[in-house]
N, C-alpha and C positions, 0 to 999 in steps of 0.2 A: 477397650478403648470406648470413648463415648464422643459424640458431636453435638455441639450446640448450635442452633440456628436462631438468628436473630433477624426478623424481616420487618421493614418498615417502608417508607417512602419519604422523599425530599423534593421540594421545587428544583427545577431544572436550573434556576438562577442560583441555586445554594449548591449544586453539586461539587464544584471546584473546592469551595471552602471546605465542606464536609470531607472530601478526599484528602485535603492538606491536613485537617486536624486529625484525621484518622491515622495518617502516617506518621504525624509528630507526637500524638498522645496515646492513642490506643494501642497500636501495634508494639511500640516499646514495652508498655506497661504488661501485656499479655505475654509476650516473647520472654520476659523475665520471671515470669509466674512458673512455680515448680509445677511439673505435669503438663505444660502446654506444648503441644505437639506441632502447632501451626494456626495461623490465622489469616483468613482471607475476607478482602471486601469485594462483593459481588453486585451486579447491577443489571437491569433490563436494557436491552439494546435501543429501546425506543421509550419515550414518554407514554404514560396510561392516561387514565381518566383525570381531567382538570390539569395536565401538563405535569403531573408528577413522575418523578423517576423512581420506580420500584426498586429495592435493592436488599442487600443483607449482609450479615457477616457469618462466616462458617468458623468454628473455632473447634480443633480437635484436641481432646485430652486423653492422658493416660488411664484415668479413671474418674468416676463421678465425684469421688472425695476431693481429689485434686481440683476438678471444677468448682466445687462448692466452697471450697477454702478460697480460691482466688476470687470468686464472685463475691466474698465478704471482706476482701482485703481493701483498705482505704486508697490504696495507689490506684487500683483497678476501678474502683467506684469514681474517681476523681477523673480518671482518663477518659471515663465516657460522659461526664457531665456537659461538656461543650457541644460535644457531638448531638446528643439527645435534644438539644435546644433547637436544632435544625429540622428534627423530624415533624412530618406533617401528617403522619398516621400513627395510630397507636401500634406499638410494637407487638409482634408476635414471636414468642419464644417457644422453642421447642428442643427436647433433648432426646437423642437417639443413641442406643447401643450399637455399635459396629459388631456384625455377627460374622462377617466373612470379608 
């Protein structure tokens, strides 16, 4: 199993809009992807520097191959397009292998 982390930040004013878009577009697209074991949206409890809310997405995959295939799927790419327009910090992407 692998986990992909996607970390960024949004303005506090855009947080509710981002959550709604994530629920409407991103979650359904990823949950229908073969090998996706789950997807969660996370956020910091308090605003950080400049009033930005830090947060991210945690996606669990059966394998790196499933993840790569899904991330190249046009439906997945499109599902993230509107959400990314709200980001106020360059995203950090990390992939980890689950070992235990």
